[in-house]
VMD Tcl script that builds the backbone (N, CA, C; Angstrom):
set m [mol new atoms 489]
animate dup $m
set s [atomselect $m all]
$s set {name element resname resid chain x y z} {
  {N N MET 1 A 70.569 85.566 71.365}
  {CA C MET 1 A 71.013 84.760 72.482}
  {C C MET 1 A 72.025 85.568 73.298}
  {N N GLY 2 A 71.856 85.607 74.618}
  {CA C GLY 2 A 72.708 86.420 75.471}
  {C C GLY 2 A 73.871 85.653 76.064}
  {N N LEU 3 A 74.687 86.386 76.799}
  {CA C LEU 3 A 75.835 85.808 77.480}
  {C C LEU 3 A 75.384 85.027 78.708}
  {N N SER 4 A 76.069 83.924 78.995}
  {CA C SER 4 A 75.802 83.157 80.208}
  {C C SER 4 A 77.126 82.700 80.806}
  {N N VAL 5 A 77.155 82.566 82.122}
  {CA C VAL 5 A 78.335 82.106 82.841}
  {C C VAL 5 A 78.200 80.618 83.092}
  {N N ARG 6 A 79.282 79.885 82.854}
  {CA C ARG 6 A 79.290 78.438 83.052}
  {C C ARG 6 A 80.612 78.013 83.674}
  {N N PRO 7 A 80.613 76.845 84.337}
  {CA C PRO 7 A 81.886 76.334 84.853}
  {C C PRO 7 A 82.820 75.951 83.709}
  {N N CYS 8 A 84.087 75.843 84.032}
  {CA C CYS 8 A 85.093 75.502 83.031}
  {C C CYS 8 A 86.217 74.738 83.727}
  {N N THR 9 A 86.775 73.760 83.070}
  {CA C THR 9 A 87.923 73.073 83.656}
  {C C THR 9 A 89.141 73.987 83.601}
  {N N ILE 10 A 90.056 73.755 84.505}
  {CA C ILE 10 A 91.284 74.554 84.518}
  {C C ILE 10 A 92.069 74.310 83.236}
  {N N ARG 11 A 92.135 73.073 82.794}
  {CA C ARG 11 A 92.867 72.747 81.574}
  {C C ARG 11 A 92.311 73.516 80.367}
  {N N ALA 12 A 90.986 73.527 80.213}
  {CA C ALA 12 A 90.370 74.246 79.092}
  {C C ALA 12 A 90.585 75.753 79.228}
  {N N ALA 13 A 90.488 76.273 80.457}
  {CA C ALA 13 A 90.671 77.709 80.668}
  {C C ALA 13 A 92.106 78.134 80.367}
  {N N LYS 14 A 93.068 77.319 80.786}
  {CA C LYS 14 A 94.473 77.647 80.496}
  {C C LYS 14 A 94.739 77.610 78.994}
  {N N ALA 15 A 94.194 76.623 78.298}
  {CA C ALA 15 A 94.369 76.543 76.845}
  {C C ALA 15 A 93.753 77.773 76.172}
  {N N TRP 16 A 92.573 78.174 76.622}
  {CA C TRP 16 A 91.907 79.372 76.093}
  {C C TRP 16 A 92.779 80.608 76.343}
  {N N ASN 17 A 93.251 80.750 77.567}
  {CA C ASN 17 A 94.107 81.881 77.917}
  {C C ASN 17 A 95.344 81.929 77.028}
  {N N ASN 18 A 95.972 80.786 76.795}
  {CA C ASN 18 A 97.173 80.741 75.963}
  {C C ASN 18 A 96.896 81.222 74.543}
  {N N ARG 19 A 95.693 80.992 74.050}
  {CA C ARG 19 A 95.340 81.430 72.692}
  {C C ARG 19 A 94.907 82.888 72.635}
  {N N VAL 20 A 94.278 83.396 73.691}
  {CA C VAL 20 A 93.564 84.665 73.600}
  {C C VAL 20 A 94.205 85.816 74.378}
  {N N HIS 21 A 94.783 85.556 75.544}
  {CA C HIS 21 A 95.254 86.661 76.388}
  {C C HIS 21 A 96.317 87.471 75.658}
  {N N ARG 22 A 96.199 88.781 75.706}
  {CA C ARG 22 A 97.093 89.633 74.913}
  {C C ARG 22 A 98.459 89.835 75.531}
  {N N ARG 23 A 98.622 89.567 76.824}
  {CA C ARG 23 A 99.921 89.800 77.451}
  {C C ARG 23 A 100.511 88.558 78.102}
  {N N LEU 24 A 99.739 87.901 78.912}
  {CA C LEU 24 A 100.256 86.822 79.757}
  {C C LEU 24 A 99.705 85.472 79.322}
  {N N LYS 25 A 100.502 84.750 78.591}
  {CA C LYS 25 A 100.039 83.476 78.037}
  {C C LYS 25 A 100.108 82.346 79.051}
  {N N GLN 26 A 101.267 82.045 79.547}
  {CA C GLN 26 A 101.445 80.893 80.422}
  {C C GLN 26 A 101.000 81.211 81.842}
  {N N LEU 27 A 100.449 80.207 82.488}
  {CA C LEU 27 A 99.985 80.348 83.856}
  {C C LEU 27 A 100.300 79.064 84.603}
  {N N GLN 28 A 100.936 79.195 85.738}
  {CA C GLN 28 A 101.231 78.029 86.558}
  {C C GLN 28 A 100.284 78.034 87.750}
  {N N GLY 29 A 99.591 76.945 87.942}
  {CA C GLY 29 A 98.694 76.806 89.075}
  {C C GLY 29 A 97.356 77.487 88.861}
  {N N ALA 30 A 96.342 76.955 89.504}
  {CA C ALA 30 A 94.995 77.505 89.488}
  {C C ALA 30 A 94.147 76.653 90.424}
  {N N MET 31 A 93.044 77.223 90.888}
  {CA C MET 31 A 92.127 76.480 91.750}
  {C C MET 31 A 90.838 76.131 91.027}
  {N N TRP 32 A 90.302 77.102 90.259}
  {CA C TRP 32 A 89.081 76.872 89.509}
  {C C TRP 32 A 88.939 77.929 88.420}
  {N N ALA 33 A 87.994 77.688 87.520}
  {CA C ALA 33 A 87.806 78.592 86.379}
  {C C ALA 33 A 86.325 78.672 86.019}
  {N N VAL 34 A 85.965 79.771 85.375}
  {CA C VAL 34 A 84.626 79.954 84.819}
  {C C VAL 34 A 84.764 80.478 83.399}
  {N N ARG 35 A 83.693 80.350 82.642}
  {CA C ARG 35 A 83.703 80.863 81.274}
  {C C ARG 35 A 82.408 81.600 80.999}
  {N N VAL 36 A 82.439 82.459 80.016}
  {CA C VAL 36 A 81.251 83.143 79.512}
  {C C VAL 36 A 81.008 82.622 78.112}
  {N N CYS 37 A 79.743 82.281 77.835}
  {CA C CYS 37 A 79.379 81.678 76.548}
  {C C CYS 37 A 78.214 82.411 75.909}
  {N N ILE 38 A 78.149 82.259 74.595}
  {CA C ILE 38 A 76.941 82.562 73.840}
  {C C ILE 38 A 76.537 81.232 73.235}
  {N N GLY 39 A 75.455 80.671 73.718}
  {CA C GLY 39 A 75.105 79.299 73.338}
  {C C GLY 39 A 76.190 78.370 73.854}
  {N N ASP 40 A 76.756 77.570 72.958}
  {CA C ASP 40 A 77.848 76.672 73.335}
  {C C ASP 40 A 79.221 77.261 73.030}
  {N N LYS 41 A 79.264 78.463 72.482}
  {CA C LYS 41 A 80.531 79.087 72.113}
  {C C LYS 41 A 81.127 79.867 73.281}
  {N N THR 42 A 82.336 79.490 73.707}
  {CA C THR 42 A 83.043 80.217 74.757}
  {C C THR 42 A 83.599 81.511 74.177}
  {N N VAL 43 A 83.333 82.628 74.863}
  {CA C VAL 43 A 83.861 83.921 74.418}
  {C C VAL 43 A 84.809 84.531 75.447}
  {N N GLY 44 A 84.943 83.891 76.623}
  {CA C GLY 44 A 85.863 84.387 77.636}
  {C C GLY 44 A 86.018 83.425 78.791}
  {N N VAL 45 A 87.147 83.513 79.476}
  {CA C VAL 45 A 87.398 82.689 80.658}
  {C C VAL 45 A 88.045 83.539 81.753}
  {N N ALA 46 A 87.870 83.090 82.984}
  {CA C ALA 46 A 88.573 83.653 84.134}
  {C C ALA 46 A 89.139 82.495 84.941}
  {N N ILE 47 A 90.347 82.686 85.448}
  {CA C ILE 47 A 91.036 81.645 86.206}
  {C C ILE 47 A 91.377 82.208 87.581}
  {N N VAL 48 A 91.011 81.467 88.622}
  {CA C VAL 48 A 91.218 81.897 90.003}
  {C C VAL 48 A 92.184 80.946 90.693}
  {N N GLY 49 A 93.056 81.510 91.519}
  {CA C GLY 49 A 94.021 80.704 92.253}
  {C C GLY 49 A 94.499 81.413 93.493}
  {N N ASN 50 A 95.660 81.006 93.954}
  {CA C ASN 50 A 96.247 81.583 95.158}
  {C C ASN 50 A 96.928 82.911 94.855}
  {N N PRO 51 A 96.862 83.849 95.800}
  {CA C PRO 51 A 97.573 85.120 95.656}
  {C C PRO 51 A 99.020 84.961 96.095}
  {N N ALA 52 A 99.674 86.080 96.324}
  {CA C ALA 52 A 101.042 86.069 96.848}
  {C C ALA 52 A 101.075 85.236 98.130}
  {N N PRO 53 A 102.164 84.520 98.366}
  {CA C PRO 53 A 102.244 83.627 99.528}
  {C C PRO 53 A 101.892 84.264 100.871}
  {N N SER 54 A 102.186 85.533 101.051}
  {CA C SER 54 A 101.918 86.180 102.336}
  {C C SER 54 A 100.423 86.287 102.636}
  {N N TRP 55 A 99.569 86.162 101.633}
  {CA C TRP 55 A 98.127 86.279 101.838}
  {C C TRP 55 A 97.412 84.934 101.872}
  {N N GLN 56 A 98.071 83.849 101.505}
  {CA C GLN 56 A 97.389 82.574 101.344}
  {C C GLN 56 A 96.756 82.061 102.634}
  {N N GLU 57 A 97.409 82.235 103.750}
  {CA C GLU 57 A 96.860 81.744 105.006}
  {C C GLU 57 A 95.696 82.591 105.499}
  {N N LEU 58 A 95.491 83.744 104.906}
  {CA C LEU 58 A 94.429 84.639 105.329}
  {C C LEU 58 A 93.113 84.384 104.598}
  {N N GLY 59 A 93.057 83.367 103.752}
  {CA C GLY 59 A 91.828 83.048 103.029}
  {C C GLY 59 A 91.580 83.917 101.815}
  {N N VAL 60 A 92.616 84.548 101.310}
  {CA C VAL 60 A 92.485 85.418 100.135}
  {C C VAL 60 A 92.668 84.587 98.873}
  {N N LEU 61 A 91.836 84.832 97.867}
  {CA C LEU 61 A 91.987 84.237 96.538}
  {C C LEU 61 A 92.337 85.342 95.549}
  {N N SER 62 A 92.841 84.945 94.377}
  {CA C SER 62 A 93.249 85.916 93.365}
  {C C SER 62 A 92.709 85.512 91.997}
  {N N ILE 63 A 92.156 86.480 91.279}
  {CA C ILE 63 A 91.814 86.243 89.878}
  {C C ILE 63 A 93.120 86.386 89.114}
  {N N LEU 64 A 93.601 85.270 88.585}
  {CA C LEU 64 A 94.911 85.235 87.937}
  {C C LEU 64 A 94.866 85.701 86.489}
  {N N ARG 65 A 93.810 85.371 85.785}
  {CA C ARG 65 A 93.680 85.762 84.373}
  {C C ARG 65 A 92.212 85.928 84.011}
  {N N VAL 66 A 91.957 86.892 83.134}
  {CA C VAL 66 A 90.677 87.043 82.443}
  {C C VAL 66 A 91.026 87.283 80.987}
  {N N ALA 67 A 90.471 86.459 80.114}
  {CA C ALA 67 A 90.739 86.585 78.678}
  {C C ALA 67 A 89.409 86.473 77.927}
  {N N VAL 68 A 89.089 87.510 77.149}
  {CA C VAL 68 A 87.814 87.576 76.437}
  {C C VAL 68 A 88.066 87.979 74.996}
  {N N LEU 69 A 87.314 87.380 74.080}
  {CA C LEU 69 A 87.380 87.780 72.677}
  {C C LEU 69 A 86.843 89.203 72.529}
  {N N ASP 70 A 87.391 89.956 71.583}
  {CA C ASP 70 A 86.883 91.291 71.285}
  {C C ASP 70 A 85.459 91.194 70.756}
  {N N GLY 71 A 84.668 92.208 71.038}
  {CA C GLY 71 A 83.327 92.282 70.480}
  {C C GLY 71 A 82.249 91.695 71.368}
  {N N TYR 72 A 82.562 91.419 72.623}
  {CA C TYR 72 A 81.571 90.872 73.550}
  {C C TYR 72 A 81.492 91.765 74.788}
  {N N PRO 73 A 80.790 92.894 74.654}
  {CA C PRO 73 A 80.684 93.803 75.782}
  {C C PRO 73 A 80.041 93.107 76.979}
  {N N ASN 74 A 80.488 93.460 78.151}
  {CA C ASN 74 A 80.002 92.949 79.432}
  {C C ASN 74 A 80.528 91.566 79.790}
  {N N ALA 75 A 81.227 90.890 78.892}
  {CA C ALA 75 A 81.735 89.551 79.204}
  {C C ALA 75 A 82.763 89.601 80.339}
  {N N CYS 76 A 83.675 90.564 80.303}
  {CA C CYS 76 A 84.669 90.684 81.378}
  {C C CYS 76 A 83.992 90.959 82.715}
  {N N SER 77 A 83.048 91.879 82.742}
  {CA C SER 77 A 82.344 92.199 83.979}
  {C C SER 77 A 81.600 90.985 84.513}
  {N N MET 78 A 81.013 90.208 83.621}
  {CA C MET 78 A 80.318 88.990 84.045}
  {C C MET 78 A 81.288 88.010 84.693}
  {N N LEU 79 A 82.473 87.877 84.109}
  {CA C LEU 79 A 83.464 86.966 84.668}
  {C C LEU 79 A 83.939 87.447 86.044}
  {N N TYR 80 A 84.251 88.728 86.161}
  {CA C TYR 80 A 84.673 89.261 87.457}
  {C C TYR 80 A 83.571 89.070 88.503}
  {N N GLY 81 A 82.344 89.354 88.130}
  {CA C GLY 81 A 81.226 89.184 89.061}
  {C C GLY 81 A 81.039 87.733 89.473}
  {N N ALA 82 A 81.141 86.811 88.515}
  {CA C ALA 82 A 80.990 85.381 88.817}
  {C C ALA 82 A 82.097 84.906 89.748}
  {N N CYS 83 A 83.328 85.347 89.489}
  {CA C CYS 83 A 84.459 84.981 90.365}
  {C C CYS 83 A 84.242 85.524 91.769}
  {N N SER 84 A 83.757 86.742 91.860}
  {CA C SER 84 A 83.509 87.363 93.156}
  {C C SER 84 A 82.455 86.580 93.939}
  {N N ARG 85 A 81.345 86.261 93.305}
  {CA C ARG 85 A 80.273 85.528 93.986}
  {C C ARG 85 A 80.742 84.139 94.417}
  {N N ALA 86 A 81.474 83.460 93.543}
  {CA C ALA 86 A 81.951 82.107 93.862}
  {C C ALA 86 A 82.961 82.130 95.008}
  {N N ALA 87 A 83.897 83.063 94.981}
  {CA C ALA 87 A 84.907 83.158 96.044}
  {C C ALA 87 A 84.240 83.441 97.385}
  {N N ARG 88 A 83.268 84.331 97.368}
  {CA C ARG 88 A 82.553 84.648 98.615}
  {C C ARG 88 A 81.789 83.429 99.119}
  {N N ALA 89 A 81.130 82.716 98.203}
  {CA C ALA 89 A 80.386 81.514 98.587}
  {C C ALA 89 A 81.306 80.424 99.130}
  {N N MET 90 A 82.553 80.395 98.683}
  {CA C MET 90 A 83.520 79.407 99.156}
  {C C MET 90 A 84.134 79.796 100.496}
  {N N GLY 91 A 83.817 80.975 100.988}
  {CA C GLY 91 A 84.323 81.407 102.285}
  {C C GLY 91 A 85.619 82.188 102.248}
  {N N ALA 92 A 86.027 82.668 101.075}
  {CA C ALA 92 A 87.243 83.480 100.984}
  {C C ALA 92 A 87.056 84.757 101.796}
  {N N SER 93 A 88.130 85.227 102.411}
  {CA C SER 93 A 88.049 86.480 103.163}
  {C C SER 93 A 88.149 87.689 102.240}
  {N N ASP 94 A 88.822 87.516 101.105}
  {CA C ASP 94 A 88.988 88.576 100.114}
  {C C ASP 94 A 89.266 87.946 98.760}
  {N N LEU 95 A 89.052 88.729 97.715}
  {CA C LEU 95 A 89.402 88.340 96.349}
  {C C LEU 95 A 90.124 89.519 95.727}
  {N N VAL 96 A 91.330 89.283 95.225}
  {CA C VAL 96 A 92.167 90.353 94.686}
  {C C VAL 96 A 92.482 90.061 93.222}
  {N N THR 97 A 92.688 91.104 92.459}
  {CA C THR 97 A 93.200 90.972 91.100}
  {C C THR 97 A 93.994 92.228 90.771}
  {N N TYR 98 A 94.716 92.180 89.676}
  {CA C TYR 98 A 95.610 93.272 89.299}
  {C C TYR 98 A 95.424 93.614 87.829}
  {N N THR 99 A 95.611 94.891 87.494}
  {CA C THR 99 A 95.618 95.321 86.101}
  {C C THR 99 A 96.879 96.135 85.860}
  {N N HIS 100 A 97.259 96.209 84.608}
  {CA C HIS 100 A 98.398 97.039 84.228}
  {C C HIS 100 A 97.982 98.506 84.290}
  {N N ASP 101 A 98.952 99.387 84.430}
  {CA C ASP 101 A 98.685 100.806 84.603}
  {C C ASP 101 A 97.938 101.416 83.418}
  {N N ASP 102 A 98.112 100.849 82.222}
  {CA C ASP 102 A 97.434 101.399 81.048}
  {C C ASP 102 A 96.004 100.881 80.881}
  {N N GLU 103 A 95.545 100.028 81.789}
  {CA C GLU 103 A 94.182 99.494 81.730}
  {C C GLU 103 A 93.303 100.287 82.697}
  {N N LEU 104 A 92.120 100.665 82.239}
  {CA C LEU 104 A 91.254 101.546 83.015}
  {C C LEU 104 A 90.527 100.844 84.155}
  {N N GLY 105 A 90.282 99.557 84.037}
  {CA C GLY 105 A 89.548 98.841 85.071}
  {C C GLY 105 A 88.045 99.007 84.971}
  {N N THR 106 A 87.545 99.362 83.805}
  {CA C THR 106 A 86.109 99.602 83.622}
  {C C THR 106 A 85.282 98.373 83.982}
  {N N SER 107 A 85.710 97.191 83.553}
  {CA C SER 107 A 84.969 95.965 83.860}
  {C C SER 107 A 84.992 95.662 85.350}
  {N N LEU 108 A 86.107 95.934 85.989}
  {CA C LEU 108 A 86.191 95.721 87.437}
  {C C LEU 108 A 85.257 96.673 88.177}
  {N N LYS 109 A 85.238 97.927 87.766}
  {CA C LYS 109 A 84.332 98.898 88.386}
  {C C LYS 109 A 82.881 98.471 88.190}
  {N N ALA 110 A 82.553 97.992 86.990}
  {CA C ALA 110 A 81.188 97.552 86.703}
  {C C ALA 110 A 80.791 96.361 87.572}
  {N N ALA 111 A 81.767 95.529 87.935}
  {CA C ALA 111 A 81.500 94.368 88.790}
  {C C ALA 111 A 81.579 94.729 90.273}
  {N N GLY 112 A 81.816 96.006 90.583}
  {CA C GLY 112 A 81.818 96.465 91.956}
  {C C GLY 112 A 83.155 96.407 92.662}
  {N N PHE 113 A 84.216 96.013 91.965}
  {CA C PHE 113 A 85.529 95.924 92.601}
  {C C PHE 113 A 86.015 97.309 93.020}
  {N N VAL 114 A 86.835 97.323 94.064}
  {CA C VAL 114 A 87.322 98.564 94.651}
  {C C VAL 114 A 88.812 98.705 94.358}
  {N N PHE 115 A 89.196 99.867 93.811}
  {CA C PHE 115 A 90.605 100.143 93.549}
  {C C PHE 115 A 91.313 100.357 94.885}
  {N N ALA 116 A 92.443 99.654 95.069}
  {CA C ALA 116 A 93.152 99.694 96.352}
  {C C ALA 116 A 94.579 100.194 96.209}
  {N N GLY 117 A 94.852 100.984 95.177}
  {CA C GLY 117 A 96.172 101.562 95.015}
  {C C GLY 117 A 97.080 100.750 94.111}
  {N N MET 118 A 98.328 101.180 94.067}
  {CA C MET 118 A 99.328 100.565 93.200}
  {C C MET 118 A 100.235 99.641 94.011}
  {N N THR 119 A 100.685 98.582 93.360}
  {CA C THR 119 A 101.684 97.712 93.973}
  {C C THR 119 A 103.048 98.376 93.837}
  {N N ASP 120 A 104.036 97.798 94.478}
  {CA C ASP 120 A 105.400 98.310 94.352}
  {C C ASP 120 A 106.060 97.858 93.061}
  {N N GLY 121 A 105.535 96.797 92.452}
  {CA C GLY 121 A 106.186 96.235 91.273}
  {C C GLY 121 A 107.458 95.510 91.676}
  {N N GLY 122 A 108.279 95.201 90.695}
  {CA C GLY 122 A 109.550 94.545 90.980}
  {C C GLY 122 A 109.548 93.077 90.620}
  {N N GLU 123 A 110.618 92.442 90.991}
  {CA C GLU 123 A 110.842 91.033 90.673}
  {C C GLU 123 A 110.630 90.166 91.905}
  {N N TRP 124 A 110.304 88.902 91.679}
  {CA C TRP 124 A 110.154 87.924 92.755}
  {C C TRP 124 A 111.484 87.263 93.088}
  {N N ASP 125 A 112.493 87.491 92.279}
  {CA C ASP 125 A 113.798 86.869 92.478}
  {C C ASP 125 A 114.420 87.382 93.779}
  {N N ARG 126 A 114.878 86.469 94.606}
  {CA C ARG 126 A 115.515 86.818 95.876}
  {C C ARG 126 A 116.758 85.958 96.054}
  {N N PRO 127 A 117.735 86.435 96.818}
  {CA C PRO 127 A 118.893 85.596 97.102}
  {C C PRO 127 A 118.423 84.291 97.761}
  {N N GLY 128 A 118.919 83.200 97.293}
  {CA C GLY 128 A 118.522 81.905 97.831}
  {C C GLY 128 A 117.203 81.393 97.280}
  {N N ARG 129 A 116.498 82.196 96.444}
  {CA C ARG 129 A 115.232 81.787 95.853}
  {C C ARG 129 A 115.131 82.393 94.452}
  {N N PRO 130 A 115.984 81.935 93.546}
  {CA C PRO 130 A 115.989 82.529 92.209}
  {C C PRO 130 A 114.688 82.232 91.450}
  {N N ARG 131 A 114.221 83.198 90.708}
  {CA C ARG 131 A 113.016 83.070 89.892}
  {C C ARG 131 A 113.317 83.567 88.482}
  {N N GLN 132 A 112.507 83.105 87.546}
  {CA C GLN 132 A 112.617 83.599 86.179}
  {C C GLN 132 A 112.227 85.076 86.170}
  {N N GLN 133 A 112.895 85.862 85.348}
  {CA C GLN 133 A 112.634 87.299 85.280}
  {C C GLN 133 A 111.198 87.554 84.832}
  {N N SER 134 A 110.540 88.506 85.474}
  {CA C SER 134 A 109.158 88.852 85.181}
  {C C SER 134 A 109.046 89.529 83.813}
  {N N LEU 135 A 107.939 89.256 83.112}
  {CA C LEU 135 A 107.684 89.930 81.834}
  {C C LEU 135 A 107.275 91.381 82.043}
  {N N PHE 136 A 106.548 91.648 83.138}
  {CA C PHE 136 A 106.028 92.988 83.411}
  {C C PHE 136 A 106.280 93.338 84.880}
  {N N PRO 137 A 107.498 93.774 85.217}
  {CA C PRO 137 A 107.813 94.045 86.622}
  {C C PRO 137 A 107.313 95.405 87.143}
  {N N GLU 138 A 106.704 96.210 86.282}
  {CA C GLU 138 A 106.272 97.539 86.715}
  {C C GLU 138 A 105.107 97.434 87.716}
  {N N PRO 139 A 104.865 98.490 88.484}
  {CA C PRO 139 A 103.740 98.482 89.433}
  {C C PRO 139 A 102.411 98.235 88.723}
  {N N LYS 140 A 101.505 97.566 89.426}
  {CA C LYS 140 A 100.173 97.250 88.893}
  {C C LYS 140 A 99.111 97.895 89.780}
  {N N LYS 141 A 97.907 98.029 89.221}
  {CA C LYS 141 A 96.759 98.483 90.009}
  {C C LYS 141 A 96.185 97.271 90.738}
  {N N ARG 142 A 95.904 97.445 92.020}
  {CA C ARG 142 A 95.338 96.364 92.833}
  {C C ARG 142 A 93.847 96.636 93.046}
  {N N TRP 143 A 93.028 95.595 92.885}
  {CA C TRP 143 A 91.574 95.699 93.032}
  {C C TRP 143 A 91.081 94.596 93.963}
  {N N PHE 144 A 90.085 94.910 94.796}
  {CA C PHE 144 A 89.482 93.924 95.690}
  {C C PHE 144 A 87.985 93.814 95.419}
  {N N ALA 145 A 87.454 92.590 95.563}
  {CA C ALA 145 A 86.006 92.384 95.482}
  {C C ALA 145 A 85.336 93.204 96.580}
  {N N PRO 146 A 84.135 93.707 96.324}
  {CA C PRO 146 A 83.526 94.686 97.235}
  {C C PRO 146 A 83.157 94.168 98.621}
  {N N TRP 147 A 83.036 92.881 98.806}
  {CA C TRP 147 A 82.587 92.310 100.075}
  {C C TRP 147 A 83.720 92.041 101.062}
  {N N GLY 148 A 84.963 92.138 100.632}
  {CA C GLY 148 A 86.092 91.802 101.491}
  {C C GLY 148 A 86.509 92.941 102.414}
  {N N GLU 149 A 87.219 92.588 103.469}
  {CA C GLU 149 A 87.692 93.576 104.436}
  {C C GLU 149 A 88.650 94.590 103.798}
  {N N ARG 150 A 89.501 94.142 102.916}
  {CA C ARG 150 A 90.461 95.057 102.291}
  {C C ARG 150 A 89.763 96.054 101.369}
  {N N ALA 151 A 88.682 95.626 100.734}
  {CA C ALA 151 A 87.907 96.547 99.893}
  {C C ALA 151 A 87.261 97.616 100.756}
  {N N LYS 152 A 86.723 97.206 101.890}
  {CA C LYS 152 A 86.085 98.172 102.790}
  {C C LYS 152 A 87.115 99.180 103.297}
  {N N ALA 153 A 88.293 98.695 103.656}
  {CA C ALA 153 A 89.353 99.595 104.126}
  {C C ALA 153 A 89.795 100.541 103.010}
  {N N SER 154 A 89.910 100.012 101.791}
  {CA C SER 154 A 90.311 100.855 100.650}
  {C C SER 154 A 89.247 101.885 100.334}
  {N N SER 155 A 87.965 101.509 100.433}
  {CA C SER 155 A 86.872 102.456 100.186}
  {C C SER 155 A 86.914 103.589 101.193}
  {N N ASP 156 A 87.135 103.248 102.469}
  {CA C ASP 156 A 87.223 104.279 103.509}
  {C C ASP 156 A 88.387 105.217 103.242}
  {N N GLU 157 A 89.523 104.647 102.864}
  {CA C GLU 157 A 90.720 105.445 102.582}
  {C C GLU 157 A 90.500 106.344 101.368}
  {N N ASN 158 A 89.880 105.810 100.305}
  {CA C ASN 158 A 89.599 106.616 99.112}
  {C C ASN 158 A 88.648 107.774 99.439}
  {N N ARG 159 A 87.638 107.493 100.286}
  {CA C ARG 159 A 86.707 108.547 100.680}
  {C C ARG 159 A 87.427 109.659 101.433}
  {N N GLU 160 A 88.327 109.281 102.354}
  {CA C GLU 160 A 89.077 110.274 103.123}
  {C C GLU 160 A 89.962 111.123 102.225}
  {N N ASN 161 A 90.582 110.489 101.222}
  {CA C ASN 161 A 91.479 111.214 100.302}
  {C C ASN 161 A 90.716 112.145 99.372}
  {N N ASN 162 A 89.433 111.855 99.115}
  {CA C ASN 162 A 88.645 112.679 98.200}
  {C C ASN 162 A 87.861 113.759 98.923}
  {N N ASP 163 A 87.834 113.718 100.246}
  {CA C ASP 163 A 87.090 114.742 101.019}
  {C C ASP 163 A 87.860 116.036 101.088}
}
mol reanalyze $m
mol bondsrecalc $m
mol representation Tube
mol addrep $m
């Protein structure tokens, strides 16, 4: 029996993430979720929501979490691909996600995502807008779904840098 993508409630996806994700357990907010199953057994989930506030009015969505059990090759790529197709079908202008510097992004590459450079990292805490200290404030790798304008711009830039 092979892997299949199915819808998932946000509540179930968050509970799954809290049990399985190796770094980021808690998640505040989400718009929708999908899961990958073998039969009726869930082996992974992805949760999609709003990106940084500066991008929200531009129609950008963000894959907030992907959590998959070990031993299920291609499950992460299936989740990224499903999120990409769904976001595009919903009319999103772009879909963004981030990985830590020690993660290769193999599943994202397999799903066609485009590497768009490193973030600046840092904290969200600002004077007049205090926030809880980040668990991982270091710079992250930024990735865009292949159909978005930012992915196209990043692809052009990467091509120029490699010529």
